[in-house]
PQR file of N, CA, C, O and H, with PARSE charges and radii, in Angstrom:
ATOM      1  N   MET A   1      42.251 -90.499 -63.266 -0.4000 1.5000
ATOM      2  CA  MET A   1      43.525 -90.619 -62.594 -0.0000 2.0000
ATOM      3  C   MET A   1      44.658 -90.733 -63.600  0.5500 1.7000
ATOM      4  O   MET A   1      45.786 -90.318 -63.335 -0.5500 1.4000
ATOM      5  N   GLN A   2      44.350 -91.286 -64.729 -0.4000 1.5000
ATOM      6  CA  GLN A   2      45.395 -91.491 -65.713 -0.0000 2.0000
ATOM      7  C   GLN A   2      45.852 -90.174 -66.326  0.5500 1.7000
ATOM      8  O   GLN A   2      46.929 -90.113 -66.919 -0.5500 1.4000
ATOM      9  H   GLN A   2      43.433 -91.623 -64.944  0.4000 1.0000
ATOM     10  N   HIS A   3      45.049 -89.115 -66.194 -0.4000 1.5000
ATOM     11  CA  HIS A   3      45.460 -87.820 -66.726 -0.0000 2.0000
ATOM     12  C   HIS A   3      46.681 -87.298 -65.982  0.5500 1.7000
ATOM     13  O   HIS A   3      47.569 -86.698 -66.588 -0.5500 1.4000
ATOM     14  H   HIS A   3      44.173 -89.164 -65.713  0.4000 1.0000
ATOM     15  N   GLY A   4      46.728 -87.521 -64.682 -0.4000 1.5000
ATOM     16  CA  GLY A   4      47.849 -87.039 -63.887 -0.0000 2.0000
ATOM     17  C   GLY A   4      49.134 -87.775 -64.180  0.5500 1.7000
ATOM     18  O   GLY A   4      50.189 -87.158 -64.326 -0.5500 1.4000
ATOM     19  H   GLY A   4      46.006 -88.008 -64.190  0.4000 1.0000
ATOM     20  N   ASN A   5      49.055 -89.080 -64.266 -0.4000 1.5000
ATOM     21  CA  ASN A   5      50.227 -89.895 -64.546 -0.0000 2.0000
ATOM     22  C   ASN A   5      49.759 -91.183 -65.210  0.5500 1.7000
ATOM     23  O   ASN A   5      49.053 -91.974 -64.585 -0.5500 1.4000
ATOM     24  H   ASN A   5      48.198 -89.582 -64.147  0.4000 1.0000
ATOM     25  N   PRO A   6      50.136 -91.406 -66.460 -0.5600 1.5000
ATOM     26  CA  PRO A   6      49.664 -92.589 -67.176  0.2800 2.0000
ATOM     27  C   PRO A   6      50.119 -93.913 -66.563  0.5500 1.7000
ATOM     28  O   PRO A   6      49.540 -94.957 -66.861 -0.5500 1.4000
ATOM     29  N   LEU A   7      51.135 -93.886 -65.723 -0.4000 1.5000
ATOM     30  CA  LEU A   7      51.594 -95.116 -65.087 -0.0000 2.0000
ATOM     31  C   LEU A   7      50.701 -95.544 -63.932  0.5500 1.7000
ATOM     32  O   LEU A   7      50.831 -96.663 -63.436 -0.5500 1.4000
ATOM     33  H   LEU A   7      51.606 -93.037 -65.482  0.4000 1.0000
ATOM     34  N   SER A   8      49.796 -94.670 -63.494 -0.4000 1.5000
ATOM     35  CA  SER A   8      48.989 -94.976 -62.314 -0.0000 2.0000
ATOM     36  C   SER A   8      47.942 -96.055 -62.579  0.5500 1.7000
ATOM     37  O   SER A   8      47.508 -96.731 -61.646 -0.5500 1.4000
ATOM     38  H   SER A   8      49.691 -93.761 -63.897  0.4000 1.0000
ATOM     39  N   ILE A   9      47.531 -96.224 -63.831 -0.4000 1.5000
ATOM     40  CA  ILE A   9      46.511 -97.216 -64.171 -0.0000 2.0000
ATOM     41  C   ILE A   9      46.911 -97.915 -65.463  0.5500 1.7000
ATOM     42  O   ILE A   9      47.359 -97.282 -66.418 -0.5500 1.4000
ATOM     43  H   ILE A   9      47.883 -95.675 -64.588  0.4000 1.0000
ATOM     44  N   THR A  10      46.741 -99.220 -65.472 -0.4000 1.5000
ATOM     45  CA  THR A  10      46.929 -99.999 -66.690 -0.0000 2.0000
ATOM     46  C   THR A  10      45.630-100.739 -66.960  0.5500 1.7000
ATOM     47  O   THR A  10      45.176-101.528 -66.132 -0.5500 1.4000
ATOM     48  H   THR A  10      46.376 -99.734 -64.696  0.4000 1.0000
ATOM     49  N   GLN A  11      45.038-100.490 -68.102 -0.4000 1.5000
ATOM     50  CA  GLN A  11      43.762-101.115 -68.437 -0.0000 2.0000
ATOM     51  C   GLN A  11      44.020-102.416 -69.180  0.5500 1.7000
ATOM     52  O   GLN A  11      44.809-102.460 -70.124 -0.5500 1.4000
ATOM     53  H   GLN A  11      45.407 -99.849 -68.776  0.4000 1.0000
ATOM     54  N   VAL A  12      43.349-103.471 -68.744 -0.4000 1.5000
ATOM     55  CA  VAL A  12      43.431-104.771 -69.405 -0.0000 2.0000
ATOM     56  C   VAL A  12      42.018-105.285 -69.643  0.5500 1.7000
ATOM     57  O   VAL A  12      41.080-104.906 -68.941 -0.5500 1.4000
ATOM     58  H   VAL A  12      42.709-103.435 -67.976  0.4000 1.0000
ATOM     59  N   SER A  13      41.878-106.153 -70.642 -0.4000 1.5000
ATOM     60  CA  SER A  13      40.558-106.685 -70.981 -0.0000 2.0000
ATOM     61  C   SER A  13      40.420-108.172 -70.689  0.5500 1.7000
ATOM     62  O   SER A  13      39.319-108.656 -70.425 -0.5500 1.4000
ATOM     63  H   SER A  13      42.639-106.460 -71.212  0.4000 1.0000
ATOM     64  N   THR A  14      41.516-108.884 -70.733 -0.4000 1.5000
ATOM     65  CA  THR A  14      41.453-110.334 -70.560 -0.0000 2.0000
ATOM     66  C   THR A  14      42.417-110.779 -69.470  0.5500 1.7000
ATOM     67  O   THR A  14      43.271-110.015 -69.021 -0.5500 1.4000
ATOM     68  H   THR A  14      42.410-108.491 -70.947  0.4000 1.0000
ATOM     69  N   LYS A  15      42.262-112.022 -69.060 -0.4000 1.5000
ATOM     70  CA  LYS A  15      43.176-112.580 -68.067 -0.0000 2.0000
ATOM     71  C   LYS A  15      44.595-112.642 -68.616  0.5500 1.7000
ATOM     72  O   LYS A  15      45.558-112.433 -67.878 -0.5500 1.4000
ATOM     73  H   LYS A  15      41.568-112.642 -69.425  0.4000 1.0000
ATOM     74  N   LEU A  16      44.726-112.927 -69.907 -0.4000 1.5000
ATOM     75  CA  LEU A  16      46.049-112.979 -70.525 -0.0000 2.0000
ATOM     76  C   LEU A  16      46.716-111.607 -70.487  0.5500 1.7000
ATOM     77  O   LEU A  16      47.899-111.499 -70.166 -0.5500 1.4000
ATOM     78  H   LEU A  16      43.943-113.097 -70.506  0.4000 1.0000
ATOM     79  N   GLU A  17      45.963-110.562 -70.811 -0.4000 1.5000
ATOM     80  CA  GLU A  17      46.508-109.203 -70.745 -0.0000 2.0000
ATOM     81  C   GLU A  17      46.898-108.842 -69.317  0.5500 1.7000
ATOM     82  O   GLU A  17      47.915-108.184 -69.101 -0.5500 1.4000
ATOM     83  H   GLU A  17      45.001-110.649 -71.071  0.4000 1.0000
ATOM     84  N   LEU A  18      46.098-109.266 -68.343 -0.4000 1.5000
ATOM     85  CA  LEU A  18      46.420-109.014 -66.942 -0.0000 2.0000
ATOM     86  C   LEU A  18      47.718-109.704 -66.562  0.5500 1.7000
ATOM     87  O   LEU A  18      48.580-109.110 -65.916 -0.5500 1.4000
ATOM     88  H   LEU A  18      45.271-109.801 -68.519  0.4000 1.0000
ATOM     89  N   LYS A  19      47.853-110.952 -66.962 -0.4000 1.5000
ATOM     90  CA  LYS A  19      49.076-111.710 -66.672 -0.0000 2.0000
ATOM     91  C   LYS A  19      50.292-111.031 -67.302  0.5500 1.7000
ATOM     92  O   LYS A  19      51.324-110.875 -66.650 -0.5500 1.4000
ATOM     93  H   LYS A  19      47.153-111.435 -67.487  0.4000 1.0000
ATOM     94  N   GLU A  20      50.170-110.629 -68.565 -0.4000 1.5000
ATOM     95  CA  GLU A  20      51.275-109.960 -69.254 -0.0000 2.0000
ATOM     96  C   GLU A  20      51.611-108.628 -68.592  0.5500 1.7000
ATOM     97  O   GLU A  20      52.784-108.279 -68.458 -0.5500 1.4000
ATOM     98  H   GLU A  20      49.331-110.756 -69.094  0.4000 1.0000
ATOM     99  N   ALA A  21      50.597-107.892 -68.182 -0.4000 1.5000
ATOM    100  CA  ALA A  21      50.837-106.603 -67.525 -0.0000 2.0000
ATOM    101  C   ALA A  21      51.570-106.796 -66.208  0.5500 1.7000
ATOM    102  O   ALA A  21      52.493-106.047 -65.891 -0.5500 1.4000
ATOM    103  H   ALA A  21      49.644-108.176 -68.291  0.4000 1.0000
ATOM    104  N   ILE A  22      51.164-107.795 -65.444 -0.4000 1.5000
ATOM    105  CA  ILE A  22      51.836-108.054 -64.163 -0.0000 2.0000
ATOM    106  C   ILE A  22      53.284-108.434 -64.398  0.5500 1.7000
ATOM    107  O   ILE A  22      54.179-107.928 -63.720 -0.5500 1.4000
ATOM    108  H   ILE A  22      50.414-108.404 -65.701  0.4000 1.0000
ATOM    109  N   ILE A  23      53.520-109.317 -65.346 -0.4000 1.5000
ATOM    110  CA  ILE A  23      54.893-109.758 -65.612 -0.0000 2.0000
ATOM    111  C   ILE A  23      55.728-108.616 -66.174  0.5500 1.7000
ATOM    112  O   ILE A  23      56.840-108.373 -65.703 -0.5500 1.4000
ATOM    113  H   ILE A  23      52.793-109.728 -65.896  0.4000 1.0000
ATOM    114  N   ASN A  24      55.205-107.911 -67.176 -0.4000 1.5000
ATOM    115  CA  ASN A  24      55.989-106.869 -67.848 -0.0000 2.0000
ATOM    116  C   ASN A  24      56.154-105.604 -67.020  0.5500 1.7000
ATOM    117  O   ASN A  24      57.232-105.010 -67.000 -0.5500 1.4000
ATOM    118  H   ASN A  24      54.302-108.108 -67.558  0.4000 1.0000
ATOM    119  N   LEU A  25      55.098-105.192 -66.338 -0.4000 1.5000
ATOM    120  CA  LEU A  25      55.140-103.907 -65.648 -0.0000 2.0000
ATOM    121  C   LEU A  25      55.613-104.007 -64.209  0.5500 1.7000
ATOM    122  O   LEU A  25      56.180-103.050 -63.681 -0.5500 1.4000
ATOM    123  H   LEU A  25      54.222-105.674 -66.354  0.4000 1.0000
ATOM    124  N   LEU A  26      55.395-105.128 -63.574 -0.4000 1.5000
ATOM    125  CA  LEU A  26      55.677-105.191 -62.146 -0.0000 2.0000
ATOM    126  C   LEU A  26      56.823-106.121 -61.781  0.5500 1.7000
ATOM    127  O   LEU A  26      57.589-105.823 -60.865 -0.5500 1.4000
ATOM    128  H   LEU A  26      54.934-105.905 -64.003  0.4000 1.0000
ATOM    129  N   LEU A  27      56.953-107.223 -62.468 -0.4000 1.5000
ATOM    130  CA  LEU A  27      57.928-108.222 -62.045 -0.0000 2.0000
ATOM    131  C   LEU A  27      59.233-108.203 -62.830  0.5500 1.7000
ATOM    132  O   LEU A  27      60.239-108.736 -62.363 -0.5500 1.4000
ATOM    133  H   LEU A  27      56.331-107.465 -63.213  0.4000 1.0000
ATOM    134  N   SER A  28      59.235-107.603 -64.005 -0.4000 1.5000
ATOM    135  CA  SER A  28      60.412-107.702 -64.865 -0.0000 2.0000
ATOM    136  C   SER A  28      61.520-106.723 -64.510  0.5500 1.7000
ATOM    137  O   SER A  28      62.692-107.007 -64.754 -0.5500 1.4000
ATOM    138  H   SER A  28      58.418-107.170 -64.385  0.4000 1.0000
ATOM    139  N   ASN A  29      61.169-105.577 -63.940 -0.4000 1.5000
ATOM    140  CA  ASN A  29      62.170-104.534 -63.749 -0.0000 2.0000
ATOM    141  C   ASN A  29      61.851-103.749 -62.477  0.5500 1.7000
ATOM    142  O   ASN A  29      60.762-103.188 -62.359 -0.5500 1.4000
ATOM    143  H   ASN A  29      60.216-105.347 -63.741  0.4000 1.0000
ATOM    144  N   PRO A  30      62.781-103.701 -61.528 -0.5600 1.5000
ATOM    145  CA  PRO A  30      62.526-102.972 -60.276  0.2800 2.0000
ATOM    146  C   PRO A  30      62.270-101.476 -60.477  0.5500 1.7000
ATOM    147  O   PRO A  30      61.502-100.875 -59.727 -0.5500 1.4000
ATOM    148  N   GLU A  31      62.911-100.870 -61.486 -0.4000 1.5000
ATOM    149  CA  GLU A  31      62.703 -99.441 -61.735 -0.0000 2.0000
ATOM    150  C   GLU A  31      61.277 -99.177 -62.226  0.5500 1.7000
ATOM    151  O   GLU A  31      60.650 -98.192 -61.837 -0.5500 1.4000
ATOM    152  H   GLU A  31      63.535-101.358 -62.096  0.4000 1.0000
ATOM    153  N   ILE A  32      60.777-100.068 -63.085 -0.4000 1.5000
ATOM    154  CA  ILE A  32      59.405 -99.920 -63.580 -0.0000 2.0000
ATOM    155  C   ILE A  32      58.417-100.118 -62.440  0.5500 1.7000
ATOM    156  O   ILE A  32      57.432 -99.387 -62.334 -0.5500 1.4000
ATOM    157  H   ILE A  32      61.286-100.868 -63.402  0.4000 1.0000
ATOM    158  N   LEU A  33      58.675-101.098 -61.592 -0.4000 1.5000
ATOM    159  CA  LEU A  33      57.817-101.334 -60.432 -0.0000 2.0000
ATOM    160  C   LEU A  33      57.778-100.101 -59.540  0.5500 1.7000
ATOM    161  O   LEU A  33      56.706 -99.683 -59.102 -0.5500 1.4000
ATOM    162  H   LEU A  33      59.475-101.692 -61.678  0.4000 1.0000
ATOM    163  N   GLU A  34      58.934 -99.522 -59.271 -0.4000 1.5000
ATOM    164  CA  GLU A  34      58.998 -98.329 -58.417 -0.0000 2.0000
ATOM    165  C   GLU A  34      58.248 -97.156 -59.046  0.5500 1.7000
ATOM    166  O   GLU A  34      57.544 -96.427 -58.346 -0.5500 1.4000
ATOM    167  H   GLU A  34      59.805 -99.861 -59.627  0.4000 1.0000
ATOM    168  N   ALA A  35      58.392 -96.968 -60.352 -0.4000 1.5000
ATOM    169  CA  ALA A  35      57.694 -95.875 -61.038 -0.0000 2.0000
ATOM    170  C   ALA A  35      56.178 -96.069 -60.967  0.5500 1.7000
ATOM    171  O   ALA A  35      55.440 -95.109 -60.749 -0.5500 1.4000
ATOM    172  H   ALA A  35      58.964 -97.560 -60.920  0.4000 1.0000
ATOM    173  N   ASN A  36      55.716 -97.304 -61.150 -0.4000 1.5000
ATOM    174  CA  ASN A  36      54.280 -97.590 -61.058 -0.0000 2.0000
ATOM    175  C   ASN A  36      53.769 -97.402 -59.638  0.5500 1.7000
ATOM    176  O   ASN A  36      52.667 -96.889 -59.442 -0.5500 1.4000
ATOM    177  H   ASN A  36      56.316 -98.084 -61.327  0.4000 1.0000
ATOM    178  N   GLN A  37      54.548 -97.810 -58.652 -0.4000 1.5000
ATOM    179  CA  GLN A  37      54.150 -97.615 -57.258 -0.0000 2.0000
ATOM    180  C   GLN A  37      54.044 -96.133 -56.925  0.5500 1.7000
ATOM    181  O   GLN A  37      53.094 -95.703 -56.271 -0.5500 1.4000
ATOM    182  H   GLN A  37      55.443 -98.227 -58.812  0.4000 1.0000
ATOM    183  N   ARG A  38      55.017 -95.359 -57.376 -0.4000 1.5000
ATOM    184  CA  ARG A  38      55.013 -93.919 -57.118 -0.0000 2.0000
ATOM    185  C   ARG A  38      53.808 -93.259 -57.796  0.5500 1.7000
ATOM    186  O   ARG A  38      53.137 -92.418 -57.198 -0.5500 1.4000
ATOM    187  H   ARG A  38      55.789 -95.708 -57.907  0.4000 1.0000
ATOM    188  N   ALA A  39      53.539 -93.645 -59.041 -0.4000 1.5000
ATOM    189  CA  ALA A  39      52.398 -93.080 -59.770 -0.0000 2.0000
ATOM    190  C   ALA A  39      51.079 -93.444 -59.091  0.5500 1.7000
ATOM    191  O   ALA A  39      50.176 -92.612 -58.992 -0.5500 1.4000
ATOM    192  H   ALA A  39      54.084 -94.328 -59.526  0.4000 1.0000
ATOM    193  N   SER A  40      50.971 -94.673 -58.629 -0.4000 1.5000
ATOM    194  CA  SER A  40      49.746 -95.098 -57.942 -0.0000 2.0000
ATOM    195  C   SER A  40      49.552 -94.343 -56.639  0.5500 1.7000
ATOM    196  O   SER A  40      48.436 -93.947 -56.302 -0.5500 1.4000
ATOM    197  H   SER A  40      51.704 -95.349 -58.709  0.4000 1.0000
ATOM    198  N   LYS A  41      50.632 -94.145 -55.914 -0.4000 1.5000
ATOM    199  CA  LYS A  41      50.553 -93.402 -54.651 -0.0000 2.0000
ATOM    200  C   LYS A  41      50.133 -91.957 -54.904  0.5500 1.7000
ATOM    201  O   LYS A  41      49.304 -91.413 -54.175 -0.5500 1.4000
ATOM    202  H   LYS A  41      51.539 -94.466 -56.188  0.4000 1.0000
ATOM    203  N   GLU A  42      50.703 -91.338 -55.934 -0.4000 1.5000
ATOM    204  CA  GLU A  42      50.346 -89.961 -56.268 -0.0000 2.0000
ATOM    205  C   GLU A  42      48.868 -89.862 -56.668  0.5500 1.7000
ATOM    206  O   GLU A  42      48.177 -88.928 -56.263 -0.5500 1.4000
ATOM    207  H   GLU A  42      51.377 -91.780 -56.526  0.4000 1.0000
ATOM    208  N   ALA A  43      48.391 -90.815 -57.454 -0.4000 1.5000
ATOM    209  CA  ALA A  43      46.982 -90.806 -57.868 -0.0000 2.0000
ATOM    210  C   ALA A  43      46.070 -90.990 -56.665  0.5500 1.7000
ATOM    211  O   ALA A  43      45.045 -90.317 -56.555 -0.5500 1.4000
ATOM    212  H   ALA A  43      48.952 -91.575 -57.783  0.4000 1.0000
ATOM    213  N   TYR A  44      46.433 -91.892 -55.764 -0.4000 1.5000
ATOM    214  CA  TYR A  44      45.639 -92.131 -54.555 -0.0000 2.0000
ATOM    215  C   TYR A  44      45.584 -90.877 -53.690  0.5500 1.7000
ATOM    216  O   TYR A  44      44.516 -90.495 -53.212 -0.5500 1.4000
ATOM    217  H   TYR A  44      47.266 -92.439 -55.853  0.4000 1.0000
ATOM    218  N   GLU A  45      46.734 -90.238 -53.490 -0.4000 1.5000
ATOM    219  CA  GLU A  45      46.777 -89.034 -52.657 -0.0000 2.0000
ATOM    220  C   GLU A  45      45.990 -87.896 -53.284  0.5500 1.7000
ATOM    221  O   GLU A  45      45.313 -87.148 -52.579 -0.5500 1.4000
ATOM    222  H   GLU A  45      47.602 -90.549 -53.878  0.4000 1.0000
ATOM    223  N   SER A  46      46.071 -87.760 -54.590 -0.4000 1.5000
ATOM    224  CA  SER A  46      45.323 -86.712 -55.282 -0.0000 2.0000
ATOM    225  C   SER A  46      43.822 -86.945 -55.159  0.5500 1.7000
ATOM    226  O   SER A  46      43.065 -86.019 -54.868 -0.5500 1.4000
ATOM    227  H   SER A  46      46.621 -88.368 -55.163  0.4000 1.0000
ATOM    228  N   LEU A  47      43.399 -88.178 -55.381 -0.4000 1.5000
ATOM    229  CA  LEU A  47      41.981 -88.510 -55.268 -0.0000 2.0000
ATOM    230  C   LEU A  47      41.491 -88.321 -53.840  0.5500 1.7000
ATOM    231  O   LEU A  47      40.410 -87.773 -53.625 -0.5500 1.4000
ATOM    232  H   LEU A  47      44.014 -88.930 -55.618  0.4000 1.0000
ATOM    233  N   SER A  48      42.266 -88.764 -52.871 -0.4000 1.5000
ATOM    234  CA  SER A  48      41.883 -88.612 -51.464 -0.0000 2.0000
ATOM    235  C   SER A  48      41.749 -87.146 -51.097  0.5500 1.7000
ATOM    236  O   SER A  48      40.814 -86.759 -50.397 -0.5500 1.4000
ATOM    237  H   SER A  48      43.144 -89.209 -53.046  0.4000 1.0000
ATOM    238  N   SER A  49      42.671 -86.340 -51.564 -0.4000 1.5000
ATOM    239  CA  SER A  49      42.641 -84.912 -51.275 -0.0000 2.0000
ATOM    240  C   SER A  49      41.375 -84.268 -51.839  0.5500 1.7000
ATOM    241  O   SER A  49      40.754 -83.433 -51.182 -0.5500 1.4000
ATOM    242  H   SER A  49      43.431 -86.654 -52.133  0.4000 1.0000
ATOM    243  N   CYS A  50      40.998 -84.654 -53.046 -0.4000 1.5000
ATOM    244  CA  CYS A  50      39.785 -84.105 -53.660 -0.0000 2.0000
ATOM    245  C   CYS A  50      38.539 -84.526 -52.892  0.5500 1.7000
ATOM    246  O   CYS A  50      37.612 -83.733 -52.730 -0.5500 1.4000
ATOM    247  H   CYS A  50      41.503 -85.333 -53.580  0.4000 1.0000
ATOM    248  N   ILE A  51      38.511 -85.758 -52.423 -0.4000 1.5000
ATOM    249  CA  ILE A  51      37.354 -86.237 -51.660 -0.0000 2.0000
ATOM    250  C   ILE A  51      37.227 -85.470 -50.357  0.5500 1.7000
ATOM    251  O   ILE A  51      36.135 -85.023 -50.006 -0.5500 1.4000
ATOM    252  H   ILE A  51      39.264 -86.403 -52.555  0.4000 1.0000
ATOM    253  N   VAL A  52      38.324 -85.311 -49.636 -0.4000 1.5000
ATOM    254  CA  VAL A  52      38.300 -84.579 -48.369 -0.0000 2.0000
ATOM    255  C   VAL A  52      37.889 -83.134 -48.602  0.5500 1.7000
ATOM    256  O   VAL A  52      37.099 -82.579 -47.838 -0.5500 1.4000
ATOM    257  H   VAL A  52      39.211 -85.674 -49.921  0.4000 1.0000
ATOM    258  N   SER A  53      38.413 -82.534 -49.636 -0.4000 1.5000
ATOM    259  CA  SER A  53      38.068 -81.148 -49.955 -0.0000 2.0000
ATOM    260  C   SER A  53      36.580 -81.012 -50.283  0.5500 1.7000
ATOM    261  O   SER A  53      35.930 -80.068 -49.835 -0.5500 1.4000
ATOM    262  H   SER A  53      39.054 -82.984 -50.256  0.4000 1.0000
ATOM    263  N   SER A  54      36.050 -81.938 -51.049 -0.4000 1.5000
ATOM    264  CA  SER A  54      34.624 -81.895 -51.394 -0.0000 2.0000
ATOM    265  C   SER A  54      33.743 -82.054 -50.162  0.5500 1.7000
ATOM    266  O   SER A  54      32.748 -81.346 -50.007 -0.5500 1.4000
ATOM    267  H   SER A  54      36.578 -82.705 -51.413  0.4000 1.0000
ATOM    268  N   ILE A  55      34.110 -82.978 -49.293 -0.4000 1.5000
ATOM    269  CA  ILE A  55      33.333 -83.176 -48.064 -0.0000 2.0000
ATOM    270  C   ILE A  55      33.382 -81.927 -47.202  0.5500 1.7000
ATOM    271  O   ILE A  55      32.357 -81.503 -46.668 -0.5500 1.4000
ATOM    272  H   ILE A  55      34.919 -83.553 -49.419  0.4000 1.0000
ATOM    273  N   TRP A  56      34.559 -81.334 -47.061 -0.4000 1.5000
ATOM    274  CA  TRP A  56      34.691 -80.121 -46.254 -0.0000 2.0000
ATOM    275  C   TRP A  56      33.833 -78.996 -46.838  0.5500 1.7000
ATOM    276  O   TRP A  56      33.171 -78.276 -46.091 -0.5500 1.4000
ATOM    277  H   TRP A  56      35.391 -81.679 -47.495  0.4000 1.0000
ATOM    278  N   ASN A  57      33.839 -78.841 -48.146 -0.4000 1.5000
ATOM    279  CA  ASN A  57      33.030 -77.800 -48.785 -0.0000 2.0000
ATOM    280  C   ASN A  57      31.537 -78.034 -48.559  0.5500 1.7000
ATOM    281  O   ASN A  57      30.790 -77.087 -48.314 -0.5500 1.4000
ATOM    282  H   ASN A  57      34.377 -79.427 -48.752  0.4000 1.0000
ATOM    283  N   LEU A  58      31.103 -79.290 -48.641 -0.4000 1.5000
ATOM    284  CA  LEU A  58      29.690 -79.596 -48.386 -0.0000 2.0000
ATOM    285  C   LEU A  58      29.315 -79.314 -46.938  0.5500 1.7000
ATOM    286  O   LEU A  58      28.255 -78.749 -46.667 -0.5500 1.4000
ATOM    287  H   LEU A  58      31.710 -80.059 -48.840  0.4000 1.0000
ATOM    288  N   LEU A  59      30.176 -79.704 -46.012 -0.4000 1.5000
ATOM    289  CA  LEU A  59      29.921 -79.398 -44.601 -0.0000 2.0000
ATOM    290  C   LEU A  59      29.842 -77.897 -44.380  0.5500 1.7000
ATOM    291  O   LEU A  59      28.958 -77.400 -43.682 -0.5500 1.4000
ATOM    292  H   LEU A  59      31.037 -80.163 -46.232  0.4000 1.0000
ATOM    293  N   SER A  60      30.764 -77.199 -44.973 -0.4000 1.5000
ATOM    294  CA  SER A  60      30.790 -75.749 -44.833 -0.0000 2.0000
ATOM    295  C   SER A  60      29.514 -75.126 -45.378  0.5500 1.7000
ATOM    296  O   SER A  60      28.930 -74.244 -44.748 -0.5500 1.4000
ATOM    297  H   SER A  60      31.482 -77.602 -45.539  0.4000 1.0000
ATOM    298  N   LEU A  61      29.087 -75.576 -46.527 -0.4000 1.5000
ATOM    299  CA  LEU A  61      27.904 -75.013 -47.167 -0.0000 2.0000
ATOM    300  C   LEU A  61      26.625 -75.330 -46.400  0.5500 1.7000
ATOM    301  O   LEU A  61      25.797 -74.445 -46.182 -0.5500 1.4000
ATOM    302  H   LEU A  61      29.560 -76.292 -47.039  0.4000 1.0000
ATOM    303  N   HIS A  62      26.460 -76.576 -45.992 -0.4000 1.5000
ATOM    304  CA  HIS A  62      25.180 -77.013 -45.430 -0.0000 2.0000
ATOM    305  C   HIS A  62      25.084 -76.926 -43.909  0.5500 1.7000
ATOM    306  O   HIS A  62      23.977 -76.849 -43.376 -0.5500 1.4000
ATOM    307  H   HIS A  62      27.133 -77.295 -46.168  0.4000 1.0000
ATOM    308  N   ILE A  63      26.179 -76.936 -43.216 -0.4000 1.5000
ATOM    309  CA  ILE A  63      26.117 -76.942 -41.750 -0.0000 2.0000
ATOM    310  C   ILE A  63      26.686 -75.660 -41.160  0.5500 1.7000
ATOM    311  O   ILE A  63      26.012 -74.979 -40.387 -0.5500 1.4000
ATOM    312  H   ILE A  63      27.079 -76.999 -43.649  0.4000 1.0000
ATOM    313  N   PHE A  64      27.902 -75.333 -41.515 -0.4000 1.5000
ATOM    314  CA  PHE A  64      28.567 -74.200 -40.880 -0.0000 2.0000
ATOM    315  C   PHE A  64      27.914 -72.872 -41.237  0.5500 1.7000
ATOM    316  O   PHE A  64      27.835 -71.982 -40.390 -0.5500 1.4000
ATOM    317  H   PHE A  64      28.449 -75.886 -42.143  0.4000 1.0000
ATOM    318  N   THR A  65      27.446 -72.719 -42.471 -0.4000 1.5000
ATOM    319  CA  THR A  65      26.797 -71.455 -42.845 -0.0000 2.0000
ATOM    320  C   THR A  65      25.442 -71.313 -42.156  0.5500 1.7000
ATOM    321  O   THR A  65      25.022 -70.194 -41.860 -0.5500 1.4000
ATOM    322  H   THR A  65      27.511 -73.441 -43.159  0.4000 1.0000
ATOM    323  N   ARG A  66      24.757 -72.410 -41.897 -0.4000 1.5000
ATOM    324  CA  ARG A  66      23.490 -72.350 -41.155 -0.0000 2.0000
ATOM    325  C   ARG A  66      23.729 -71.887 -39.727  0.5500 1.7000
ATOM    326  O   ARG A  66      22.940 -71.115 -39.183 -0.5500 1.4000
ATOM    327  H   ARG A  66      25.098 -73.319 -42.137  0.4000 1.0000
ATOM    328  N   GLU A  67      24.799 -72.350 -39.125 -0.4000 1.5000
ATOM    329  CA  GLU A  67      25.120 -71.954 -37.753 -0.0000 2.0000
ATOM    330  C   GLU A  67      25.370 -70.449 -37.680  0.5500 1.7000
ATOM    331  O   GLU A  67      24.982 -69.801 -36.709 -0.5500 1.4000
ATOM    332  H   GLU A  67      25.440 -72.978 -39.567  0.4000 1.0000
ATOM    333  N   LEU A  68      26.005 -69.904 -38.687 -0.4000 1.5000
ATOM    334  CA  LEU A  68      26.302 -68.471 -38.691 -0.0000 2.0000
ATOM    335  C   LEU A  68      25.047 -67.641 -38.930  0.5500 1.7000
ATOM    336  O   LEU A  68      24.941 -66.516 -38.442 -0.5500 1.4000
ATOM    337  H   LEU A  68      26.321 -70.431 -39.476  0.4000 1.0000
ATOM    338  N   ASN A  69      24.100 -68.190 -39.677 -0.4000 1.5000
ATOM    339  CA  ASN A  69      22.878 -67.455 -40.000 -0.0000 2.0000
ATOM    340  C   ASN A  69      21.840 -67.498 -38.883  0.5500 1.7000
ATOM    341  O   ASN A  69      20.900 -66.703 -38.897 -0.5500 1.4000
ATOM    342  H   ASN A  69      24.185 -69.104 -40.074  0.4000 1.0000
ATOM    343  N   CYS A  70      21.983 -68.392 -37.928 -0.4000 1.5000
ATOM    344  CA  CYS A  70      20.985 -68.514 -36.843 -0.0000 2.0000
ATOM    345  C   CYS A  70      21.156 -67.474 -35.783  0.5500 1.7000
ATOM    346  O   CYS A  70      20.396 -67.450 -34.814 -0.5500 1.4000
ATOM    347  H   CYS A  70      22.746 -69.037 -37.916  0.4000 1.0000
TER
END
């Protein structure tokens, strides 16, 4: 997901890093918060779209093509 927009995910290793990320990225500046929210929404929508597309392709391959061949 980070390939699409690096703001969509912030990796932290410790509780201190998590606390700093929340304060610096989300609470300190409304513009930064909005940019992170937008990036997260875009990543979620992209991932959801890929999942739906994959499921549709599997259904098409395994169910719908069998119906046509019968």
